[in-house]
Structure formats: structure tokens, C-alpha cells
matplotlib code that plots the C-alpha trace (Angstrom):
import matplotlib.pyplot as plt

x = [-45.3, -42.7, -40.2, -40.2, -38.5, -35.9, -34.0, -35.6, -32.7, -34.8, -33.8, -30.3, -31.3, -34.9, -34.1, -31.2, -31.5, -30.7, -27.8, -26.4, -26.8, -24.9, -22.1, -21.9, -21.7, -19.0, -16.8, -17.3, -16.2, -13.2, -12.2, -12.6, -10.4, -7.7, -7.8, -6.4, -3.3, -0.2, -2.1, -2.5, 0.5, -0.8, -3.6, -6.1, -8.9, -7.4, -7.0, -10.6, -12.0, -10.1, -11.3, -14.8, -14.9, -13.3, -16.0, -18.8, -17.1, -16.8, -20.5, -21.5, -19.0, -20.2, -23.9, -23.0, -20.7, -23.2, -26.1, -24.2, -22.9, -26.2, -28.1, -25.6, -25.6, -29.4, -29.1, -25.6, -26.8, -28.2, -25.8, -26.9, -26.2, -22.8, -21.9, -22.9, -20.8, -17.7, -18.3, -18.4, -15.2, -13.5, -14.9, -13.4, -10.0, -10.3, -11.4, -8.5, -6.0, -7.4, -7.2, -3.9, -2.0, -3.6, -1.7, 1.7, 1.2, -0.1, 2.9, 5.3, 3.8, 5.7, 4.0, 3.9, 1.9, -0.5, -1.0, -2.0, -4.4, -6.0, -6.7, -9.4, -12.8, -13.7, -10.8, -12.0, -13.9, -10.7, -8.3, -8.0, -7.1, -4.5, -2.9, -2.6, -0.8, 1.5, 2.2, 2.7, 4.9, 7.9, 5.8, 4.1, 6.0, 6.3, 3.3, 4.6, 5.3, 1.9, 0.2, 2.0, 1.2, -2.5, -2.4, -0.7, -3.2, -4.9, -1.6, -0.6, -3.6, -3.0, -1.5, -4.7, -6.9, -4.8, -5.1, -8.9, -9.4, -7.1, -8.6, -12.3, -12.6, -9.9, -9.9, -11.9, -12.1, -12.6, -16.3, -17.3, -19.1, -21.7, -22.7, -25.3, -22.8, -24.2, -21.7, -21.6, -20.1, -17.2, -16.5, -14.9, -18.3, -19.5, -16.3, -17.4, -20.7, -19.0, -16.6, -19.7, -21.3, -21.8, -20.4, -16.7, -16.0, -17.6, -15.5, -12.4, -13.1, -13.8, -10.6, -8.5, -10.3, -9.6, -5.9, -4.8, -5.6, -3.8, -0.8, -0.8, -0.7, 1.4, 4.3, 2.2, 0.3, 3.6, 4.9, 1.7, 1.8, 5.5, 5.4, 2.6, 4.6, 7.7, 5.5, 4.4, 7.9, 9.2, 6.3, 7.1, 10.8, 9.8, 7.6, 10.3, 8.6, 10.6, 8.9, 5.9, 4.3, 5.0, 3.3, 0.3, -0.4, 0.2, -2.3, -4.8, -4.5, -2.8, 0.8, 3.3, 2.8, -0.9, 0.1, 2.8, 0.6, -2.1, 0.2, 1.9, -1.5, -2.9, 0.2, -0.1, -3.6, -3.3, -3.9, -7.6, -7.7, -6.0, -8.7, -11.4, -9.9, -9.6, -13.3, -14.2, -12.4, -14.3, -17.6, -16.7, -15.7, -12.2, -8.9, -7.8, -9.5, -8.3, -8.1, -11.2, -13.1, -12.4, -15.5, -18.2, -20.6, -20.2, -23.6, -26.8, -28.7, -31.8, -31.4, -34.8, -36.5, -37.2, -39.3, -37.9, -40.6, -39.7, -36.0, -36.6, -38.4, -35.6, -32.9, -34.9, -35.5, -32.0, -30.5, -32.7, -29.6, -28.4, -31.2, -34.4, -32.7, -30.6, -33.5, -35.9, -33.5, -33.3, -37.1, -37.0, -34.4, -36.7, -39.8, -38.1, -36.4, -32.8, -32.4, -32.6, -33.6, -34.1, -31.8, -32.7, -31.1, -28.2, -28.2, -24.8, -24.0, -23.2, -24.1, -22.8, -23.8, -22.9, -23.3, -24.2, -23.5, -26.3, -28.9, -28.7, -27.0, -28.1, -27.9, -27.6, -28.8, -29.5, -32.1, -33.1, -35.0, -32.0, -31.3, -27.8, -29.3, -30.6, -27.0, -26.2, -28.9, -27.6, -24.1, -24.8, -27.1, -24.2, -22.2, -25.3, -25.8, -22.1, -22.4, -25.7, -24.4, -21.1, -22.9, -25.3, -22.6, -19.6, -18.9, -18.1, -14.3, -14.5, -17.4, -15.4, -14.0, -11.0, -11.1, -9.6, -13.0, -15.3, -15.8, -16.3, -19.9, -21.1, -19.5, -20.8, -24.3, -23.5, -22.2, -25.3, -27.6, -25.7, -26.0, -29.7, -30.3, -28.2, -29.9, -33.3, -32.8, -34.2, -33.2, -29.8, -28.6, -29.7, -28.1, -24.8, -25.0, -25.4, -22.5, -20.4, -21.3, -20.2, -16.9, -16.3, -16.9, -14.5, -11.8, -12.1, -11.9, -9.6, -7.3, -7.2, -6.8, -4.0, -2.3, -2.7, -1.2, 1.8, 2.3, 2.3, 4.7, 7.2, 7.0, 7.4, 10.2, 12.2, 12.0, 12.9, 15.9, 17.0, 15.9, 14.6, 11.5, 10.1, 6.8, 8.4, 9.5, 6.0, 4.5, 6.9, 6.2, 2.5, 2.7, 4.7, 2.1, -0.8, 0.9, 1.5, -2.0, -4.0, -2.0, -1.7, -5.4, -5.2, -3.8, -2.0, -2.8, 0.0, -2.4, -3.0, 0.4, -1.2, -4.0, -2.1, -2.4, -6.2, -6.4, -7.2, -6.8, -3.0, -3.0, -4.1, -1.0, -1.5, -5.3, -6.3, -5.0, -7.9, -10.4, -8.6, -8.4, -12.0, -13.5, -11.4, -12.8, -16.3, -16.2, -15.0, -17.7, -20.6, -19.6, -19.9, -23.2, -24.7, -23.5, -25.5, -22.6, -24.0, -23.6, -21.7, -24.2, -24.2, -20.4, -20.4, -22.9, -20.7, -17.8, -19.9, -20.9, -17.2, -16.7, -13.1, -12.9, -10.3, -7.7, -9.0, -7.0, -8.2, -11.8, -11.5, -9.9, -12.9, -14.9, -12.3, -10.6, -6.8, -5.4, -1.8, -2.5, -2.5, -5.5, -7.8, -7.0, -7.3, -11.0, -11.6, -10.0, -11.7, -15.0, -13.9, -12.9, -16.3, -18.2, -15.9, -16.5, -20.3, -20.2, -18.2, -20.7, -23.7, -22.1, -21.0, -24.4]
y = [20.7, 18.1, 20.7, 22.1, 19.1, 21.0, 20.7, 21.9, 23.7, 24.4, 20.8, 22.3, 25.7, 26.8, 30.4, 33.0, 33.4, 29.8, 30.0, 33.0, 31.2, 28.2, 30.5, 32.1, 28.7, 27.6, 30.6, 29.7, 26.2, 27.5, 29.5, 26.4, 24.4, 27.1, 26.9, 23.4, 24.6, 23.6, 21.3, 18.1, 16.4, 17.2, 14.6, 12.4, 14.7, 17.6, 15.5, 14.2, 17.7, 19.0, 16.3, 16.4, 20.2, 19.5, 17.0, 19.4, 22.2, 19.9, 19.0, 22.7, 23.8, 21.1, 22.3, 25.9, 25.4, 23.0, 25.4, 28.3, 26.3, 24.6, 27.8, 29.5, 26.6, 26.8, 30.3, 31.5, 34.9, 35.6, 38.2, 37.5, 33.8, 34.6, 36.9, 34.3, 31.7, 33.9, 34.7, 31.0, 30.4, 32.9, 31.2, 27.9, 29.5, 30.7, 27.3, 25.6, 27.9, 27.4, 23.6, 23.4, 23.0, 19.7, 17.2, 18.9, 19.0, 15.4, 14.3, 15.6, 13.2, 10.0, 6.9, 5.2, 8.1, 8.1, 4.3, 5.1, 7.7, 5.2, 2.8, 5.3, 4.2, 7.8, 7.8, 4.8, 7.0, 9.0, 6.1, 6.0, 9.7, 9.4, 6.2, 8.1, 10.9, 8.3, 6.8, 10.2, 11.8, 12.2, 14.0, 16.5, 19.7, 22.1, 23.9, 27.2, 25.8, 24.0, 27.2, 29.1, 26.4, 26.6, 30.3, 29.7, 27.1, 29.4, 30.5, 26.9, 26.4, 29.6, 27.7, 25.7, 28.8, 30.7, 27.8, 27.5, 31.3, 31.3, 28.3, 28.9, 32.7, 33.7, 30.9, 31.8, 28.9, 28.9, 28.2, 25.1, 25.0, 22.2, 20.3, 23.0, 25.8, 27.0, 28.4, 26.5, 28.0, 26.0, 26.0, 23.6, 22.6, 21.7, 19.9, 16.5, 16.8, 17.6, 14.6, 12.3, 13.8, 11.2, 13.7, 13.2, 16.7, 18.3, 16.0, 16.9, 20.7, 20.5, 18.6, 21.1, 24.1, 22.8, 21.8, 24.7, 27.0, 24.8, 24.7, 28.5, 28.9, 25.7, 27.6, 29.5, 26.4, 24.5, 27.1, 26.9, 23.1, 22.7, 25.2, 23.2, 20.0, 21.6, 22.9, 19.4, 18.0, 20.7, 19.9, 16.2, 17.0, 19.3, 16.6, 14.0, 11.7, 9.6, 11.3, 13.4, 10.1, 8.6, 11.7, 11.6, 7.9, 8.0, 10.8, 8.7, 5.8, 4.0, 3.3, 3.3, -0.4, 0.2, 2.8, 0.7, -2.5, -0.5, 0.7, -2.7, -4.5, -1.9, -2.1, -5.9, -5.7, -2.9, -5.4, -5.3, -1.6, -2.0, -4.7, -2.3, 0.6, -1.8, -2.7, 0.9, 1.5, -1.4, 0.1, 3.4, 1.7, 3.1, 1.3, 3.3, 5.7, 9.3, 10.6, 12.7, 9.4, 7.8, 9.1, 8.7, 5.8, 4.0, 2.2, 4.2, 4.4, 6.5, 9.0, 8.1, 10.8, 9.5, 11.4, 11.7, 9.5, 6.7, 7.2, 6.7, 3.4, 2.2, 3.0, 1.3, -1.8, -2.0, -1.7, -4.5, -6.8, -4.3, -5.6, -4.2, -2.1, -0.3, 0.3, 1.3, 4.1, 5.1, 5.4, 7.5, 9.8, 10.2, 10.8, 13.4, 15.6, 14.7, 15.6, 19.0, 17.7, 19.9, 22.2, 25.9, 29.3, 30.2, 26.8, 25.1, 22.9, 19.2, 16.9, 16.0, 14.5, 16.3, 14.4, 16.3, 14.2, 15.5, 15.9, 13.7, 13.8, 16.4, 15.6, 18.2, 17.1, 19.0, 16.5, 17.1, 13.8, 12.2, 8.5, 9.4, 11.3, 7.9, 6.8, 10.1, 9.5, 6.0, 7.3, 10.2, 8.1, 5.7, 8.5, 9.5, 6.0, 5.8, 9.1, 8.0, 4.6, 6.2, 9.1, 6.7, 4.5, 6.8, 10.1, 12.9, 12.4, 8.7, 9.1, 11.0, 8.5, 9.1, 9.7, 6.3, 4.7, 7.7, 6.7, 3.0, 3.2, 5.4, 3.3, 0.1, 1.5, 2.6, -0.9, -2.6, -0.2, -0.8, -4.6, -4.3, -2.2, -4.5, -7.7, -6.2, -5.0, -7.4, -5.4, -6.6, -3.2, -1.4, -4.1, -3.7, 0.1, -0.3, -2.7, -0.3, 2.5, 0.5, -0.4, 3.2, 4.1, 1.5, 2.4, 6.1, 5.5, 2.5, 2.8, 6.5, 7.6, 5.1, 6.7, 10.1, 8.5, 7.2, 10.7, 12.2, 9.6, 10.2, 14.0, 14.1, 11.5, 13.5, 16.7, 15.0, 13.6, 17.1, 17.3, 20.6, 20.1, 22.3, 22.2, 20.1, 17.5, 17.3, 17.0, 14.2, 12.2, 12.4, 11.6, 8.4, 7.3, 7.9, 5.8, 3.0, 3.0, 3.3, 0.9, 0.4, 0.9, 4.6, 7.5, 9.5, 13.1, 15.5, 17.8, 15.1, 15.8, 19.0, 17.0, 16.9, 20.7, 20.5, 18.0, 20.1, 17.2, 17.3, 20.3, 17.9, 15.8, 12.0, 12.3, 10.5, 7.0, 6.8, 6.8, 3.7, 1.9, 3.0, 1.5, -1.7, -2.0, -1.3, -4.0, -6.6, -5.6, -5.3, -8.6, -10.3, -8.6, -9.5, -13.1, -13.3, -14.3, -15.3, -12.6, -10.3, -7.4, -7.3, -7.3, -4.4, -2.3, -2.9, -1.5, 1.6, 1.9, 2.1, 5.5, 6.3, 4.4, 2.1, 2.8, 2.6, -0.5, -2.4, -1.4, -2.6, -5.9, -6.4, -6.8, -9.0, -6.1, -6.1, -3.3, -4.4, -7.7, -8.2, -10.6, -7.7, -5.9, -9.2, -9.5, -6.0, -6.7, -10.1, -8.2, -5.8, -8.7, -10.5, -7.4, -6.9, -10.5, -10.1, -6.9, -8.6, -11.5, -9.2, -7.2, -10.3, -12.1]
z = [16.5, 15.5, 14.4, 18.0, 19.5, 21.6, 24.9, 28.0, 29.6, 32.7, 33.7, 34.3, 35.8, 36.3, 35.6, 35.5, 39.3, 39.9, 37.5, 39.3, 42.6, 41.2, 40.0, 43.4, 45.0, 42.6, 43.5, 47.2, 46.5, 44.5, 47.6, 49.8, 47.4, 47.6, 51.4, 51.1, 49.4, 51.4, 53.7, 51.8, 53.4, 56.9, 57.1, 55.2, 56.4, 54.5, 51.4, 51.6, 52.2, 49.2, 46.8, 48.1, 47.4, 44.0, 43.3, 44.2, 42.2, 39.1, 39.3, 39.5, 36.8, 34.4, 34.9, 34.5, 31.5, 29.8, 30.3, 28.8, 25.8, 25.0, 25.2, 22.9, 20.4, 20.1, 18.7, 18.0, 16.9, 20.4, 21.9, 25.5, 25.1, 23.5, 26.4, 28.9, 27.2, 27.2, 30.8, 31.7, 29.7, 32.0, 35.1, 33.7, 33.5, 37.1, 38.3, 36.4, 38.0, 41.4, 41.4, 39.5, 42.8, 43.8, 41.6, 42.1, 45.9, 46.1, 44.0, 46.7, 49.3, 49.8, 48.3, 51.7, 53.1, 50.2, 50.7, 54.3, 53.0, 50.7, 53.6, 54.7, 53.4, 52.4, 49.9, 47.9, 45.4, 44.7, 44.6, 40.8, 40.7, 43.5, 42.0, 38.7, 40.5, 42.1, 38.6, 37.0, 39.7, 37.5, 34.9, 37.3, 37.6, 40.5, 41.8, 40.4, 36.9, 36.8, 37.7, 35.0, 32.4, 33.4, 32.7, 29.3, 28.2, 25.8, 24.2, 23.7, 21.5, 19.5, 16.6, 16.2, 16.6, 14.0, 11.6, 12.2, 11.6, 8.6, 6.8, 7.8, 7.3, 4.9, 2.3, -0.8, -3.1, -6.9, -7.8, -9.6, -13.0, -13.3, -16.5, -17.3, -17.0, -13.6, -11.2, -7.8, -4.7, -3.3, 0.5, 3.0, 4.2, 0.7, -0.3, 1.0, -0.7, -4.1, -3.7, -3.4, -6.6, -9.3, -11.9, -12.2, -13.5, -10.4, -8.2, -10.1, -9.9, -6.2, -5.6, -7.5, -6.1, -2.5, -2.9, -5.2, -2.3, 0.2, -2.2, -2.4, 1.4, 2.2, 3.7, 6.2, 7.2, 7.5, 10.0, 12.1, 12.1, 12.8, 15.7, 17.2, 16.9, 18.4, 21.3, 22.1, 21.8, 24.3, 26.6, 26.6, 27.4, 30.3, 31.7, 31.4, 28.8, 26.4, 23.4, 22.4, 21.4, 24.8, 26.4, 24.1, 24.5, 28.2, 28.6, 26.6, 29.1, 26.3, 25.4, 22.5, 22.0, 21.1, 18.6, 16.9, 16.9, 15.1, 12.4, 12.0, 11.6, 9.2, 7.1, 7.1, 5.8, 3.3, 0.5, 1.6, 1.1, -2.3, -3.2, -2.2, -4.3, -7.3, -6.9, -6.7, -10.0, -11.6, -10.4, -11.9, -15.2, -14.9, -15.0, -12.0, -9.6, -9.1, -5.5, -6.1, -6.8, -3.5, -1.6, -4.2, -3.6, -6.8, -6.3, -6.5, -3.3, -2.8, 0.0, 1.3, 3.3, 6.8, 9.2, 12.7, 14.3, 11.8, 12.5, 16.2, 15.5, 13.2, 15.8, 18.6, 16.6, 15.2, 18.7, 20.2, 20.5, 23.2, 25.5, 27.1, 29.7, 27.1, 24.6, 27.4, 28.3, 24.6, 24.6, 27.7, 26.0, 23.0, 25.1, 27.4, 24.8, 25.4, 21.8, 20.1, 16.7, 13.8, 11.8, 12.0, 11.4, 13.7, 15.4, 15.9, 13.0, 13.2, 16.0, 19.5, 22.8, 26.1, 29.4, 32.5, 35.6, 37.8, 35.0, 31.9, 28.5, 25.9, 22.2, 19.4, 16.0, 12.7, 11.4, 7.8, 7.2, 5.4, 5.8, 7.0, 9.9, 11.3, 11.7, 13.4, 16.0, 16.8, 17.0, 19.4, 21.6, 21.9, 23.5, 25.6, 27.0, 27.9, 29.8, 31.4, 32.7, 33.9, 35.7, 37.3, 38.7, 39.4, 40.9, 38.5, 38.8, 37.9, 35.4, 32.9, 30.4, 28.1, 24.4, 24.0, 24.8, 23.9, 20.3, 21.0, 22.3, 19.5, 16.8, 18.2, 17.7, 14.2, 13.2, 14.8, 12.9, 9.6, 10.0, 10.8, 7.6, 5.4, 6.7, 6.3, 2.7, 0.1, -3.0, -4.2, -5.5, -2.4, -0.2, -2.1, -1.7, 2.1, 2.3, 0.2, 2.5, 5.6, 3.9, 3.1, 6.7, 8.0, 5.3, 6.2, 9.9, 10.4, 7.4, 6.5, 10.2, 10.6, 7.6, 9.3, 12.5, 10.6, 9.1, 12.6, 14.0, 11.2, 11.4, 15.2, 15.1, 12.6, 14.5, 17.8, 16.0, 15.2, 11.5, 10.1, 8.0, 5.3, 3.4, 0.7, 3.3, 4.7, 1.3, 0.3, 3.5, 3.0, -0.7, -0.1, 2.5, 0.1, -2.5, -0.1, 1.4, -1.9, -4.1, -7.8, -8.6, -7.7, -9.6, -6.9, -8.1, -7.3, -5.4, -2.8, -1.2, 0.3, 2.0, 5.3, 5.5, 5.7, 8.6, 11.7, 14.1, 13.4, 15.8, 18.6, 18.2, 18.1, 18.3, 15.1, 16.0, 18.5, 15.7, 14.3, 17.7, 18.4, 15.3, 15.8, 19.4, 18.2, 15.5, 18.0, 20.5, 17.9, 16.4, 19.8, 20.5, 17.1, 17.6, 20.8, 22.9, 26.3, 29.0, 26.7, 26.6, 30.5, 30.3, 27.9, 29.9, 32.9, 31.0, 30.1, 33.8, 34.8, 33.1, 33.8, 37.1, 35.5, 32.9, 29.3, 28.2, 31.2, 30.5, 26.9, 28.0, 30.2, 27.0, 25.3, 23.4, 23.8, 21.7, 22.3, 20.5, 16.7, 17.0, 17.9, 14.6, 12.7, 13.8, 12.4, 9.1, 8.8, 9.3, 6.5, 4.3, 4.8, 3.8, 0.8, -0.4, 0.1, -1.9, -4.7, -4.8, -5.0, -7.9, -9.8, -9.5]

ax = plt.figure().add_subplot(projection="3d")
ax.plot(x, y, z, "-o")
ax.set_aspect("equal")
plt.show()
């Protein structure tokens, strides 16, 4: 039956016996890795042996962890699956502690000696890793301290965990009353749905229900957030970085110049966001939009029910500009159940793609025949194809790409799909609605995430300069940014100053800017693919095939994306402006 399209986890492990055998083998490899401790400076043979054992252990661990996680996510009420998942999490901690000596010990070896090691042909596949260690020597701490930090890794994330538990399990929102007087339950999960409701009163109620609760608990959340910020600042000092931003961008294979160029270029082009907000007000027949109006699609578009088989054909046809090799692999993925498709009770919500180096990527969906689900398929398969090409061409150490490039491949697919749907649509109103939807996506990803990034930069900078911040200070910083980013056509409701408190990504300091750079990169790449630029698809697939074998900025430059240059962001905003003009023309004619 169609609704039984599920993963075949036997592709990872045939049965529990083979899983247990793999766990036993992993523990044996962990012991072999530990045997190399204190010997890495003695010879290239010891270094090669250590990294080869690490490579094998990483492959096994990835399979074991993936099997446990995927099994658990298929049915999160299954106690045996939950128990297995918790067990594997403990194994992960043991593995992390066991291999934590490698980088500190390698960092103590003189560069001249490491250069000699790298002349050995066997070491070529580990060259990127070793050169990173050479580059990061001053940031790697002693073996003892690194080991302690590995043990404390769970504690360091306790602020985020406490925030998640607090806001997800202890927040009880005021209900919403619809136009018929019916009481509607309000939750964090339903909030986005209410903000897209055509009824203004429902949007307003949801907005006030959400932020009145964050206002009530703002002091607690402030303490959780500021302690997380301070922890990252202390970490950056301990590791001898110039700042917490320096550490974060460095760890992303990025740099402060990328971060600052992004913010400069977004600020330079905020007039386009203001124009879009002004148009949204016009479409709502309002002089100005309220903050709860921002997410409603002001143009009616039927959420056409699309069966999964039809969705597959749409995705395959839309992505034909990617070439036969790419689309043939997509067909293979569909035909061989790389995707666990339908929503069902106790299944993990949302969607993701998880690559397994020695098997293939696995995609989780919760398909409900919505037209939006088609975009989700294209997005997640973008991740999958990135993982597939990287795993096919690199060892597991080099296959793992950074977050800096992770969202690029998925968003490229989304943009190509959106253009296909827009160009195919003959109905003027539906075409306008599709363009509006794409503009909303770009605004929310490029502009809004840049606003978040600017907020983080200011908060971290003030604390690093010795300022003490309160909830009032954070609210004021955020409120001023919202006014700047949304312009004169928006009524900046007082409640919006609490929005920063409901952004969980702030607990992964300086994470959000990568959404902005990611969509910028994706727009540049998709534009070149759609323009049919000679040899560009091959160049792009070669980039995907590199995985993490080169640093992220170099990989992006290989496909003509230079995130340190304003011109790159100009292409993205010109794309936004072109779509905005087309939308205006469709509405006016």
C-alpha cells in the first residue's frame, strides 16, 4: 500500500545480532584508538594507524547511531527503541572522550615534522584534517583540558535544554476564539498556522497569546540566554580567539568578514524589504501592516492536494536542469525507499535527511498531500544528494561538510522547483501567489535571519565589552532592529520586542547567519543553473562531491560564490527585486 512507504533499516543492520556485533567492533576500535595515545609524535606509522582506526570507528558509529535514531523516530512511543537510542547516546560520549586526545597531541608536534608526515602517500586522505590542526594549534588546549571539556559537553548545552523543556512543556497559552465563537487551542506548533490565517482577529489573538506568555517569563529566559552567551564568550577566551564571533565563524570554515559583509549588504538593501512590506499592506487593504500580518499570504492560493506519486514526478521534472545523472539518482532514491513518507502516530515530526556514509541517505517526511510538502521533498533530497556525492567520493572524515554549505544544496533545489512552478502556472492570480510565496521565503531566510544575526552580534559585543544586560536591554536592542528592518509601512507592536526570547537558535550562538549566507549562495547557484551556463552543473556537482575535503569558502568560490564580496549579495537582492517587480506587474494588470 502507498501509505506504507517506509525505510528498510535492514540496509543498515540485518538484525539485532549484527547491530550488537557492530557495537562490539566499535568498542574494540575505541580501544585501538586509545592505544595510540602518547605515540603520535613517534612516527608517521602511528599517526596513520590512529587515523585509520578513527575512520573505521566513525563509519561504524555513524551506522549504529543512525540505526538507533531512525528506528526511534519511526515510533517514538516504542520503549525498546527509546532505550536503544539512549544507550547509543552513551556510546557516543565514550567515543568522544576516547578520541579527544588526538587533536591536542597532534597540535604539540612541530609543523616541520607534520609536513614530513604529509609527504607519506597514505596520509593524503587525512591532509585536510591535519592542516586544520596546524592552523588551529593556538586554539587547541592541553590533552587534559580537552578531555575535561568533552566530559562537560552535556552540561554546556544545559541552558538550551532547560529553555527547550521550559518553553515546550511548561508554556500554556491562552486559547483563541474564532469568528463563530469556537475555542481554538493555541500551541507553539500551531502558532505559524494561525499567523497565516486570512482572519486578522485570529492572527492578532495568536500573536498576543504567544508574546504575553514570553513577556511574563522574560526574566527567566533572559538569564538562560545570557548565561549561554557568557559561556561562549568564556570558551572563546580560553581558546585564545579574538571574540566569540571569531570562534563561531572560524568553526564554520568562515570568518568575521563574511558575517560583516552580509550585515552591511542586507542593511544596504533594506529598502527592498520595506517595499515588500508596503506591497503587503496594499494587498491587505491596510495603510500599514501589523507584525501579526507579516506571514499571511495576501494572495489566495489553493493548497492543492497532491498525491505522493504526483509529487515525485513534479520534483523530477522541475529538477531536470540539474542533469540526467542527478535526476537518475533521485529516481533511484524514490524507487528504493530512501524516504519514510507519511505522517503517522508517534512518528518524529518535521522532516530531515540523514546521510550514512557506507549505506545511503535516509529522508524523514510527514507527507500529508499538501502542495507545500512537494517543496519539502525537493529540499530534503538536496541534502541527500549532497551526502550521496560526498560519501561516494570522500572518506568519512572528508565527506562531512560544514553547516556553512549544508543548506545550500537543499535551497538550490527549492529555488529551482519554485521557478518551475511559477513558469508553468498560466493563471495570473496563482502565479502571483507563487511569486509572493517565494518572496516570503527569501525575506524570512535572508533578511529576517540577518536581523537575528545583527541582534546576536550586538548582544555578544556589549557583554564582551563589560556591559551588564537586563531583559529591558535585550528588548530594546531587538525592538530597534525590528523598526529598522521593517520600515515605515509596519506598525511595530510593543509585543514584538519579546520575539528574540522565542528563537531557540540563539542558544547555538551565531548560527542563524548561515541561513542568510546559505540562501544567498543558493540563489547565485540556482540562477546560473537555470540560465544554462555551460559546464556549471558539472562544476556544482563537483563541489557537492568534495564534501568537506576543502574549506567551505573555497568550495563556494569553486562555483563562483564569494561570500566576502558585496557582489554576491547584490545578485541575491537583484533576484528578489526582479520577483518583486513581476509580482507588482501581475497585481497592477
